[in-house]
C-alpha positions in Angstrom: 107.4 135.4 107.6 104.0 135.0 109.2 103.0 138.1 111.2 100.0 138.6 113.6 98.4 140.7 111.1 98.0 137.7 108.9 95.4 136.5 111.2 93.5 139.8 111.4 90.9 139.0 109.0 91.9 142.0 106.9 93.9 142.5 103.7 96.9 140.6 104.9 94.8 137.7 105.9 93.0 137.6 102.6 96.4 137.9 100.7 97.7 134.8 102.8 94.7 132.8 101.9 94.6 133.7 98.3 98.2 134.0 97.3 99.6 131.1 99.4 96.7 128.7 100.1 94.3 129.0 97.2 97.1 129.6 94.7 98.5 126.2 95.5 95.3 124.3 96.3 92.7 125.9 94.1 89.9 124.0 92.6 86.3 125.1 91.5 84.8 124.2 94.9 87.5 125.9 97.1 87.8 129.0 94.7 84.4 130.2 95.8 85.7 130.9 99.3 82.2 131.0 100.9 81.8 130.2 104.6 81.0 126.6 103.8 81.9 124.5 100.8 79.1 122.9 98.8 80.0 119.8 96.9 78.2 117.0 95.1 77.8 113.8 97.2 75.7 110.8 97.3 75.9 107.4 99.1 76.8 106.3 102.7 78.8 109.0 104.4 82.2 108.4 106.1 83.5 111.4 108.0 86.7 111.7 110.1 88.8 114.5 111.7 92.3 114.6 113.1 95.1 117.1 114.2 98.7 117.0 113.4 101.5 118.4 115.6 104.6 116.4 114.4 108.0 117.7 115.3 110.0 118.5 113.2 107.7 119.7 110.4 109.9 118.2 107.7 111.3 114.7 108.2 112.9 112.0 106.0 110.2 110.9 103.5 107.5 113.5 104.3 106.4 116.6 106.2 103.4 117.7 108.2 101.4 118.6 105.0 101.7 115.1 103.4 101.1 113.6 106.9 97.9 115.5 107.4 96.4 114.5 104.0 97.4 111.0 104.2 96.4 110.6 107.8 92.8 111.7 107.0 92.5 109.9 103.8 93.7 106.6 105.4 91.2 107.0 108.3 88.4 107.1 105.7 89.9 104.1 103.8 90.0 102.0 106.9 86.2 101.8 106.9 86.2 101.0 103.2 85.3 104.5 102.0 86.4 106.2 98.9 87.7 109.6 100.1 86.3 112.6 98.3 86.9 115.9 100.1 89.0 117.3 102.9 89.4 120.5 104.8 92.6 122.1 105.9 92.9 124.3 109.0 96.3 125.8 109.9 97.4 127.3 113.2 100.4 129.4 112.5 102.9 130.7 114.9 104.1 134.2 114.4 107.5 134.2 112.8 107.0 131.1 110.8 108.9 131.6 107.4 106.5 131.9 104.6 108.7 129.7 102.5 108.1 126.9 105.0 104.4 127.4 104.8 104.4 127.4 101.1 106.4 124.2 101.0 103.9 122.6 103.3 101.0 123.7 101.2 102.6 122.4 98.0 103.0 119.1 99.8 99.4 119.1 100.7 98.5 119.6 97.1 100.8 116.8 95.9 99.4 114.4 98.4 95.8 115.3 97.7 96.3 114.8 94.0 97.8 111.5 94.6 95.0 110.4 96.9 92.4 111.7 94.5 90.8 114.1 97.0 90.1 117.7 96.8 90.8 120.3 99.5 87.4 122.2 99.5 87.4 124.4 102.7 89.8 125.6 105.3 90.9 128.1 108.0 93.9 129.9 109.2 94.7 131.3 112.6 97.8 133.1 113.7 99.0 132.9 117.3 101.7 134.8 119.2 105.3 133.5 119.1 105.6 130.8 121.7 101.9 129.9 121.7 102.4 127.1 119.2 105.4 125.2 117.8 105.5 126.9 114.3 102.6 125.1 112.7 99.7 122.8 113.7 97.3 121.3 111.2 93.7 120.1 111.5 92.0 118.2 108.7 88.6 116.6 108.3 87.6 114.3 105.5 84.4 112.8 104.0 84.0 109.8 101.7 81.5 107.4 100.4 81.3 103.8 101.5 80.2 101.4 98.7 77.1 99.3 99.0 77.8 95.9 100.6 81.0 97.0 102.4 81.0 96.8 106.2 84.4 97.2 107.6 84.7 97.6 111.4 87.0 96.6 114.2 84.1 94.7 115.8 83.8 92.3 112.9 86.8 89.9 113.4 85.8 86.3 113.5 87.6 83.1 114.7 89.5 81.6 111.8 90.2 84.9 110.0 93.6 85.8 108.7 95.6 88.9 109.8 97.3 90.7 107.0 99.9 93.5 107.2 100.6 95.7 104.1 104.3 96.0 104.7 107.2 96.8 107.1 106.5 98.4 110.5 108.2 101.1 112.4 109.5 103.2 109.5 107.6 106.4 110.3 108.4 106.6 113.9 112.1 105.9 113.6 112.4 108.2 110.7 110.9 111.2 112.7 113.0 110.4 115.7 116.2 110.2 113.8 115.6 113.7 112.3 114.5 115.0 115.6 117.4 113.8 117.7 120.0 114.1 115.0 120.6 110.4 114.8 122.2 108.8 111.8 122.1 105.2 110.6 124.2 103.3 108.0 121.0 103.0 105.9 118.7 106.1 105.7 115.4 105.6 107.2 112.4 107.2 105.4 108.9 107.6 106.7 106.3 105.3 105.0 103.6 108.2 105.0 101.4 107.5 102.0 97.7 107.5 101.0 96.2 104.0 101.2 92.7 104.4 99.6 93.9 103.0 96.3 95.4 100.0 98.0 92.1 99.4 99.9 90.0 99.5 96.8 92.1 96.8 95.3 91.6 94.7 98.4 87.9 95.2 98.4 87.8 94.4 94.7 88.9 90.8 95.3 87.3 90.5 98.8 84.3 92.8 99.4 83.9 90.9 102.8 87.0 92.3 104.5 86.2 92.3 108.1 88.3 95.0 109.7 91.1 97.4 108.7 93.2 99.9 110.8 96.2 102.0 110.1 98.6 101.3 113.0 99.7 104.9 113.8 100.4 105.9 117.4 100.8 102.7 119.6 101.9 100.7 116.5 100.7 97.3 115.3 100.4 96.0 118.9 97.9 98.7 120.2 95.9 98.5 117.0 95.4 94.7 117.1 94.6 95.0 120.9 91.8 97.4 119.9 90.4 95.0 117.3 90.7 92.0 119.6 88.8 93.9 122.4 86.0 95.2 120.2 85.4 91.8 118.5 85.9 89.7 121.6 88.5 87.4 120.1 92.1 86.7 120.4 94.7 87.5 117.7 97.8 85.3 117.5 100.8 86.8 115.6 103.8 85.0 114.1 107.0 87.0 114.9 108.9 85.6 112.0 106.1 86.6 109.5 106.0 90.4 110.5 108.2 92.4 108.1 110.6 94.8 109.7 113.5 96.5 107.8 116.9 95.7 109.2 117.7 99.3 109.8 114.5 99.8 111.8 115.2 96.6 113.8 118.7 97.8 114.4 117.6 101.3 115.5 114.9 99.8 117.9 117.5 97.5 119.4 119.8 100.4 120.0 117.1 102.6 121.5 115.3 99.9 123.5 112.1 100.1 121.4 109.9 97.2 120.3 108.9 97.6 116.5 105.4 96.5 117.4 104.8 99.7 119.2 106.4 102.1 116.8 104.2 104.3 114.7 103.4 103.8 111.0 101.7 106.3 108.6 101.6 104.4 105.3 100.7 100.8 106.5 97.5 99.0 107.2 96.4 95.8 109.1 93.4 93.9 107.8 91.3 91.0 109.0 89.8 88.9 106.3 88.2 85.6 105.9 90.9 83.0 105.6 89.5 81.5 102.4 90.3 85.0 100.8 93.7 85.7 102.3 96.0 84.7 99.7 93.9 86.5 97.0 94.0 89.6 99.1 97.7 89.4 99.6 98.4 89.0 95.9 96.3 92.1 95.0 98.1 94.1 97.7 101.5 93.0 96.3 100.6 94.3 92.9 100.0 97.8 94.4 103.1 100.2 95.1 102.0 100.4 98.8 101.4 96.8 99.4 104.6 95.2 97.9 105.7 93.7 101.1 102.2 92.5 102.3 102.1 89.3 104.3 99.8 87.1 106.3 101.2 87.6 109.9 98.7 85.8 112.1 95.2 84.6 112.6 92.1 85.2 114.8 91.7 82.4 117.4 88.9 81.8 120.1 90.7 82.8 123.3 91.7 84.4 125.5 89.2 87.0 124.3 90.6 90.6 123.9 94.2 89.4 123.9 97.0 89.6 121.4 99.6 86.7 121.5 102.9 86.5 119.7 104.5 83.1 118.7 108.2 83.9 118.9 111.0 82.8 116.8 112.3 80.4 119.6 108.9 78.8 119.9 107.7 80.6 122.9 104.4 82.6 123.4 104.2 86.0 124.8 101.4 88.4 125.5 101.4 91.6 123.5 99.7 94.3 125.6 98.6 97.8 124.5 101.2 100.6 124.7 101.4 102.2 128.1 102.3 105.8 128.0 103.8 107.6 125.0 106.6 105.8 123.4 107.5 108.7 120.8 105.7 111.9 121.5 104.9 114.3 118.6 105.3 111.9 115.8 102.0 112.7 114.0 
């Protein structure tokens, strides 16, 4: 198990870094173990950072290690960047079983390999029992944005199409089911996945993608409200076009949740010129993480900063941003 001495900076700390972390994550850049990593880079820089405190650490379809890598890779991808390098900082609670730490680190390596990024630097800190919830993770990532690509939440234009890469709500309900010991007729798995490859396919057929976001905390509803506000437009969704798994829909009905507000970790929403929408959807559906891609709405003139939903019964309702915290500790 993790002991306070593992954070001392002495031999035990060095052993933890070399035998657990570098052993699993090693590459020529990380193996140097200098105070800063030096790595080749050229082009327009994209840089992001995030922290992960999900509870439980292991959930159906993923764990905190895969979540941390995918979350950082996806944030880079949402501005059109090709992710290159990430950092990994771990805050370990005294008493954490080493087997659990090793499992998380293996998952980090697997997700990084899938995403095509290298873990090139990092840090570990050990805190007293009770000062953390077993394991917290911080990651930062850098990538390069190709020439001619300008993806921003402020770029949506009237007439654009709104595209969703797949079913919503999978991650939040999967984490909640494990945390609360809920069981459903169909097993619910988190959708946590690295989306950079999917994004590159989208940009290949449409370099003029306007905006992209991964709808994590706050779900699709809050994400689209942010885009509508930044762009000064209205986004109108079609309820029947939004893909939701029956099991997720049923769980949300039972728990009193709206799938539009439930977190995702392997989905993206994109705003693209309407003339390119069908081509983009076709490219997405050819990728494993975009098989259920669909056009779910359009950008309209007003009221500016609003998201509206055309319901299955022909009514229209306002979709506001999430107020409060629907599902705490899901990422």
